[in-house]
MARRO-933740 format. One record per residue: residue number from 1; residue in one letter; x, y, z of N, C-alpha, C in turn. Coordinates in steps of 0.02 Angstrom, whole numbers. Layout:
REM MARRO-933740
(marfi NUM "A" (X Y Z) (X Y Z) (X Y Z))
...
END
This chain:
REM MARRO-933740
(marfi 1 "M" (-104 -3225 1244) (-43 -3229 1225) (-16 -3282 1245))
(marfi 2 "L" (-8 -3305 1314) (17 -3366 1330) (20 -3392 1288))
(marfi 3 "V" (-49 -3433 1262) (-61 -3488 1206) (-28 -3480 1145))
(marfi 4 "V" (-39 -3414 1098) (-9 -3401 1062) (67 -3411 1034))
(marfi 5 "T" (116 -3394 1095) (151 -3400 1113) (218 -3457 1123))
(marfi 6 "A" (159 -3510 1156) (177 -3562 1190) (228 -3607 1142))
(marfi 7 "A" (188 -3632 1070) (234 -3666 1051) (307 -3624 1040))
(marfi 8 "T" (293 -3577 1011) (364 -3536 994) (414 -3546 1051))
(marfi 9 "V" (405 -3533 1099) (442 -3530 1188) (471 -3595 1197))
(marfi 10 "L" (411 -3658 1172) (436 -3719 1180) (511 -3744 1124))
(marfi 11 "S" (490 -3716 1085) (543 -3741 1016) (604 -3675 1036))
(marfi 12 "A" (564 -3628 1050) (653 -3570 1061) (664 -3575 1139))
(marfi 13 "G" (645 -3624 1182) (671 -3625 1241) (726 -3684 1242))
(marfi 14 "C" (720 -3719 1180) (769 -3785 1194) (798 -3788 1114))
(marfi 15 "T" (817 -3766 1114) (864 -3744 1029) (894 -3818 1003))
(marfi 16 "A" (934 -3845 1038) (987 -3887 1032) (941 -3959 1056))
(marfi 17 "L" (865 -3987 1064) (848 -4022 1100) (861 -4070 1043))
(marfi 18 "P" (838 -4092 986) (849 -4140 945) (920 -4164 944))
(marfi 19 "L" (954 -4122 958) (1035 -4152 969) (1064 -4165 1024))
(marfi 20 "L" (1020 -4178 1080) (1035 -4185 1135) (1111 -4214 1149))
(marfi 21 "G" (1141 -4269 1135) (1188 -4321 1138) (1246 -4284 1087))
(marfi 22 "G" (1231 -4267 1030) (1285 -4243 990) (1326 -4312 966))
(marfi 23 "D" (1367 -4310 975) (1403 -4381 945) (1389 -4424 1001))
(marfi 24 "R" (1350 -4416 1049) (1351 -4457 1112) (1265 -4503 1106))
(marfi 25 "N" (1270 -4546 1126) (1218 -4585 1137) (1199 -4607 1199))
(marfi 26 "F" (1142 -4575 1240) (1135 -4595 1314) (1097 -4653 1322))
(marfi 27 "A" (1061 -4690 1250) (1025 -4759 1259) (1076 -4823 1276))
(marfi 28 "A" (1053 -4864 1321) (1088 -4910 1360) (1098 -4950 1290))
(marfi 29 "R" (1139 -4996 1305) (1171 -5058 1262) (1140 -5102 1265))
(marfi 30 "E" (1108 -5123 1319) (1071 -5169 1325) (1017 -5165 1364))
(marfi 31 "V" (957 -5201 1335) (907 -5188 1358) (871 -5220 1416))
(marfi 32 "A" (845 -5189 1480) (820 -5236 1514) (748 -5274 1509))
(marfi 33 "S" (758 -5348 1527) (712 -5385 1514) (630 -5379 1514))
(marfi 34 "E" (621 -5332 1573) (549 -5316 1603) (547 -5242 1614))
(marfi 35 "P" (517 -5205 1597) (510 -5116 1599) (480 -5117 1670))
(marfi 36 "R" (530 -5076 1682) (507 -5057 1787) (469 -5004 1771))
(marfi 37 "I" (442 -4974 1724) (411 -4883 1739) (373 -4892 1678))
(marfi 38 "R" (318 -4864 1702) (245 -4856 1636) (248 -4774 1660))
(marfi 39 "L" (222 -4755 1587) (215 -4674 1596) (133 -4670 1567))
(marfi 40 "V" (103 -4632 1607) (25 -4615 1598) (32 -4548 1606))
(marfi 41 "T" (-27 -4529 1564) (-61 -4466 1544) (-127 -4459 1580))
(marfi 42 "P" (-123 -4418 1647) (-200 -4410 1686) (-239 -4365 1643))
(marfi 43 "Q" (-306 -4367 1672) (-357 -4338 1630) (-336 -4268 1659))
(marfi 44 "T" (-314 -4224 1719) (-301 -4172 1735) (-215 -4173 1772))
(marfi 45 "L" (-186 -4111 1751) (-126 -4126 1795) (-107 -4059 1817))
(marfi 46 "G" (-101 -4043 1885) (-76 -3982 1918) (-139 -3937 1932))
(marfi 47 "G" (-208 -3984 1924) (-271 -3956 1914) (-290 -3923 1859))
(marfi 48 "L" (-255 -3946 1794) (-272 -3913 1740) (-303 -3987 1702))
(marfi 49 "P" (-336 -3970 1659) (-377 -4014 1592) (-333 -4032 1544))
(marfi 50 "Q" (-317 -4076 1520) (-283 -4081 1466) (-301 -4013 1393))
(marfi 51 "S" (-247 -4002 1382) (-264 -3951 1322) (-271 -3975 1248))
(marfi 52 "P" (-329 -3921 1210) (-361 -3925 1158) (-316 -3889 1113))
(marfi 53 "S" (-271 -3865 1129) (-210 -3823 1083) (-171 -3855 1021))
(marfi 54 "R" (-175 -3855 976) (-124 -3887 940) (-64 -3866 939))
(marfi 55 "P" (-44 -3812 930) (22 -3792 962) (70 -3831 1007))
(marfi 56 "L" (22 -3820 1068) (47 -3841 1121) (71 -3929 1110))
(marfi 57 "W" (7 -3971 1095) (17 -4043 1068) (87 -4045 1018))
(marfi 58 "N" (87 -3998 970) (127 -4024 920) (219 -4000 957))
(marfi 59 "A" (224 -3951 1024) (280 -3959 1039) (287 -4002 1095))
(marfi 60 "S" (233 -4032 1122) (248 -4094 1161) (268 -4152 1122))
(marfi 61 "R" (234 -4175 1072) (246 -4220 1013) (343 -4216 1011))
(marfi 62 "E" (372 -4146 977) (416 -4141 955) (478 -4152 1000))
(marfi 63 "T" (473 -4156 1065) (511 -4156 1120) (513 -4202 1148))
(marfi 64 "L" (461 -4256 1137) (451 -4317 1149) (486 -4359 1091))
(marfi 65 "A" (490 -4342 1025) (542 -4374 977) (614 -4355 991))
(marfi 66 "A" (629 -4312 1017) (697 -4303 1043) (714 -4348 1095))
(marfi 67 "L" (681 -4342 1145) (685 -4393 1196) (690 -4465 1181))
(marfi 68 "R" (641 -4486 1132) (656 -4545 1114) (721 -4583 1078))
(marfi 69 "L" (742 -4524 1058) (820 -4541 1019) (869 -4562 1071))
(marfi 70 "E" (873 -4527 1138) (900 -4555 1185) (891 -4604 1245))
(marfi 71 "V" (831 -4629 1218) (818 -4718 1250) (818 -4764 1226))
(marfi 72 "G" (869 -4816 1240) (840 -4872 1218) (798 -4901 1234))
(marfi 73 "E" (772 -4930 1167) (710 -4998 1173) (647 -4949 1188))
(marfi 74 "T" (624 -4893 1178) (573 -4866 1215) (521 -4903 1249))
(marfi 75 "T" (478 -4909 1281) (456 -4962 1317) (374 -4925 1332))
(marfi 76 "S" (391 -4862 1354) (324 -4830 1367) (325 -4741 1347))
(marfi 77 "A" (289 -4718 1320) (307 -4637 1327) (235 -4582 1321))
(marfi 78 "I" (243 -4534 1336) (189 -4485 1342) (215 -4418 1310))
(marfi 79 "A" (170 -4396 1300) (188 -4316 1256) (121 -4283 1266))
(marfi 80 "A" (84 -4237 1299) (24 -4189 1339) (32 -4125 1347))
(marfi 81 "P" (-4 -4087 1336) (10 -4025 1371) (-73 -4017 1407))
(marfi 82 "Y" (-60 -3981 1462) (-120 -3962 1513) (-120 -3873 1517))
(marfi 83 "G" (-185 -3861 1521) (-204 -3793 1520) (-200 -3747 1447))
(marfi 84 "G" (-169 -3696 1482) (-161 -3640 1409) (-228 -3637 1360))
(marfi 85 "R" (-278 -3632 1401) (-349 -3644 1336) (-370 -3572 1345))
(marfi 86 "T" (-342 -3515 1391) (-347 -3444 1361) (-279 -3412 1356))
(marfi 87 "E" (-280 -3333 1365) (-211 -3314 1346) (-191 -3294 1427))
(marfi 88 "T" (-223 -3325 1468) (-198 -3291 1542) (-179 -3363 1573))
(marfi 89 "E" (-204 -3409 1539) (-216 -3477 1604) (-135 -3511 1587))
(marfi 90 "D" (-117 -3512 1653) (-30 -3562 1635) (-69 -3635 1586))
(marfi 91 "A" (-6 -3654 1583) (3 -3712 1542) (51 -3775 1572))
(marfi 92 "I" (65 -3835 1559) (112 -3869 1571) (102 -3926 1512))
(marfi 93 "V" (178 -3919 1492) (188 -3975 1443) (238 -4041 1471))
(marfi 94 "V" (207 -4086 1460) (244 -4153 1468) (263 -4177 1418))
(marfi 95 "S" (333 -4206 1419) (359 -4262 1376) (395 -4318 1406))
(marfi 96 "A" (389 -4382 1412) (420 -4425 1421) (451 -4491 1409))
(marfi 97 "A" (491 -4522 1398) (494 -4581 1372) (539 -4635 1424))
(marfi 98 "A" (490 -4687 1437) (542 -4742 1472) (577 -4797 1424))
(marfi 99 "G" (623 -4822 1456) (672 -4873 1415) (716 -4883 1451))
(marfi 100 "T" (784 -4864 1426) (849 -4886 1464) (895 -4831 1441))
(marfi 101 "I" (933 -4804 1493) (978 -4747 1482) (1051 -4775 1536))
(marfi 102 "D" (1102 -4784 1506) (1151 -4786 1506) (1188 -4727 1562))
(marfi 103 "E" (1168 -4664 1543) (1209 -4602 1576) (1165 -4549 1597))
(marfi 104 "P" (1107 -4555 1629) (1052 -4524 1649) (1087 -4480 1677))
(marfi 105 "S" (1113 -4450 1722) (1155 -4397 1730) (1190 -4322 1682))
(marfi 106 "A" (1201 -4380 1633) (1258 -4329 1561) (1173 -4311 1546))
(marfi 107 "L" (1118 -4356 1530) (1076 -4337 1488) (1043 -4277 1533))
(marfi 108 "L" (1033 -4289 1587) (1009 -4234 1627) (1037 -4165 1612))
(marfi 109 "W" (1111 -4165 1618) (1141 -4098 1602) (1133 -4077 1518))
(marfi 110 "A" (1133 -4131 1479) (1129 -4096 1416) (1059 -4085 1404))
(marfi 111 "I" (1009 -4096 1428) (949 -4052 1428) (942 -4006 1444))
(marfi 112 "V" (979 -3986 1504) (980 -3923 1552) (998 -3869 1511))
(marfi 113 "A" (1066 -3895 1460) (1118 -3867 1447) (1079 -3844 1360))
(marfi 114 "A" (1029 -3880 1337) (1007 -3880 1280) (940 -3810 1282))
(marfi 115 "I" (935 -3778 1356) (888 -3743 1370) (908 -3664 1351))
(marfi 116 "D" (904 -3636 1306) (917 -3561 1289) (884 -3512 1346))
(marfi 117 "D" (942 -3481 1386) (942 -3419 1425) (938 -3462 1501))
(marfi 118 "A" (956 -3517 1494) (934 -3552 1558) (993 -3505 1621))
(marfi 119 "T" (936 -3496 1657) (967 -3460 1733) (940 -3503 1779))
(marfi 120 "D" (972 -3496 1839) (938 -3512 1897) (942 -3579 1917))
(marfi 121 "I" (987 -3624 1895) (973 -3696 1886) (980 -3725 1954))
(marfi 122 "R" (923 -3775 1974) (921 -3779 2045) (907 -3865 2040))
(marfi 123 "P" (941 -3886 2081) (924 -3956 2090) (874 -3976 2119))
(marfi 124 "V" (824 -4032 2110) (763 -4036 2166) (754 -4127 2146))
(marfi 125 "R" (708 -4132 2213) (690 -4196 2218) (688 -4227 2189))
(marfi 126 "P" (706 -4286 2148) (675 -4320 2091) (615 -4360 2121))
(marfi 127 "G" (596 -4364 2169) (532 -4397 2202) (560 -4476 2213))
(marfi 128 "P" (488 -4529 2202) (502 -4574 2256) (524 -4636 2186))
(marfi 129 "L" (534 -4616 2136) (577 -4661 2097) (624 -4650 2067))
(marfi 130 "G" (681 -4595 2106) (735 -4594 2118) (773 -4557 2041))
(marfi 131 "G" (823 -4555 2026) (870 -4519 1986) (898 -4449 1984))
(marfi 132 "D" (894 -4418 1938) (913 -4345 1963) (867 -4309 1918))
(marfi 133 "A" (864 -4240 1950) (816 -4202 1940) (828 -4122 1944))
(marfi 134 "K" (823 -4091 1892) (843 -4020 1905) (793 -3968 1865))
(marfi 135 "C" (785 -3908 1890) (754 -3856 1869) (764 -3809 1862))
(marfi 136 "V" (745 -3758 1797) (787 -3699 1777) (715 -3644 1769))
(marfi 137 "V" (733 -3598 1784) (695 -3548 1779) (709 -3495 1724))
(marfi 138 "G" (676 -3454 1681) (714 -3407 1637) (658 -3376 1592))
(marfi 139 "H" (689 -3336 1557) (655 -3314 1506) (679 -3327 1430))
(marfi 140 "S" (643 -3333 1389) (644 -3362 1322) (624 -3267 1282))
(marfi 141 "S" (632 -3276 1228) (637 -3221 1166) (542 -3207 1178))
(marfi 142 "Q" (519 -3250 1181) (439 -3246 1190) (389 -3243 1243))
(marfi 143 "G" (446 -3280 1299) (409 -3259 1373) (456 -3287 1419))
(marfi 144 "K" (385 -3309 1466) (429 -3352 1552) (418 -3395 1546))
(marfi 145 "Q" (467 -3461 1561) (449 -3518 1577) (491 -3544 1637))
(marfi 146 "A" (486 -3597 1663) (505 -3652 1722) (532 -3721 1682))
(marfi 147 "V" (568 -3726 1680) (577 -3815 1653) (612 -3846 1707))
(marfi 148 "C" (568 -3920 1716) (593 -3956 1767) (600 -4031 1720))
(marfi 149 "A" (646 -4063 1743) (658 -4132 1694) (710 -4163 1745))
(marfi 150 "W" (672 -4222 1729) (726 -4284 1770) (765 -4345 1720))
(marfi 151 "A" (792 -4390 1731) (846 -4445 1713) (851 -4490 1764))
(marfi 152 "D" (836 -4549 1743) (854 -4595 1782) (898 -4666 1720))
(marfi 153 "N" (893 -4720 1744) (909 -4772 1696) (856 -4793 1685))
(marfi 154 "D" (789 -4783 1696) (727 -4809 1669) (683 -4770 1631))
(marfi 155 "S" (703 -4696 1651) (659 -4643 1592) (673 -4586 1601))
(marfi 156 "V" (662 -4540 1547) (705 -4471 1545) (617 -4416 1555))
(marfi 157 "G" (631 -4372 1578) (564 -4313 1543) (584 -4251 1587))
(marfi 158 "I" (533 -4217 1524) (521 -4148 1526) (460 -4118 1549))
(marfi 159 "V" (468 -4058 1602) (407 -4029 1610) (405 -3961 1618))
(marfi 160 "R" (366 -3935 1562) (385 -3858 1560) (317 -3833 1595))
(marfi 161 "F" (336 -3777 1619) (283 -3729 1649) (276 -3674 1614))
(marfi 162 "L" (245 -3646 1571) (223 -3574 1532) (170 -3539 1577))
(marfi 163 "S" (200 -3482 1604) (153 -3454 1638) (171 -3369 1630))
(marfi 164 "D" (144 -3319 1645) (149 -3247 1630) (196 -3220 1706))
(marfi 165 "S" (198 -3286 1756) (237 -3250 1803) (302 -3308 1828))
(marfi 166 "L" (360 -3281 1812) (400 -3362 1857) (399 -3366 1920))
(marfi 167 "R" (387 -3435 1950) (404 -3441 2017) (439 -3498 2023))
(marfi 168 "D" (456 -3528 2078) (485 -3597 2076) (440 -3653 2083))
(marfi 169 "R" (453 -3707 2052) (404 -3741 2030) (428 -3814 2056))
(marfi 170 "R" (468 -3827 2096) (510 -3891 2107) (467 -3924 2152))
(marfi 171 "D" (424 -3889 2201) (377 -3939 2230) (306 -3977 2184))
(marfi 172 "E" (287 -3937 2159) (247 -3958 2084) (259 -3995 2033))
(marfi 173 "F" (325 -3986 2033) (380 -4051 1983) (378 -4124 2000))
(marfi 174 "V" (368 -4118 2079) (374 -4194 2110) (315 -4223 2119))
(marfi 175 "E" (267 -4175 2123) (197 -4199 2123) (173 -4224 2057))
(marfi 176 "I" (192 -4203 2014) (171 -4192 1940) (203 -4258 1900))
(marfi 177 "R" (274 -4272 1920) (332 -4325 1898) (291 -4382 1929))
(marfi 178 "A" (268 -4401 1994) (236 -4439 2030) (155 -4460 2006))
(marfi 179 "Q" (140 -4409 1955) (83 -4413 1918) (96 -4458 1856))
(marfi 180 "L" (133 -4452 1830) (154 -4469 1748) (195 -4527 1757))
(marfi 181 "E" (230 -4558 1810) (261 -4602 1809) (245 -4666 1855))
(marfi 182 "Q" (238 -4719 1833) (222 -4766 1903) (250 -4827 1885))
(marfi 183 "P" (255 -4872 1932) (304 -4942 1914) (264 -4991 1894))
(marfi 184 "A" (311 -5019 1850) (260 -5056 1799) (242 -5114 1825))
(marfi 185 "G" (191 -5171 1805) (179 -5222 1840) (105 -5223 1876))
END
């Protein structure tokens, strides 16, 4: 059931994601001369291998397309699902874009506000690269999910945890972000 409904959970979980800014554009007007962040997709994430699930890949790419609209001159981007190979295996779906962002805190709140049935919004340590981060746990009409996101002046990303059980994923999020986001150079 987890794999079958994952794409629906992802899209239903963020109804307004392509319209994050509405009339606002969070992309910086001036582009930094050198990228400071490089995004990478490791072979495994949270102990899970990359997923072969086409619906999960499509969902991660759709989310990335929305994030790219909010980043000035994208310098690095990733979209990948992990796990979800069986009906009971958890899945982690990541999407992130690096570039320049004028108002990272406002963008983060727009992301959180776009999540349907967002309950239990919690701040989380953003990790060694800073910025602002939040995690949301709750239910969508198709299942259970925890969504964590970060935004700073150089990048924005969303990490979705799809599972049969809801649990606090804040510590896992910090570890996952550290694996995905590296200093450029």
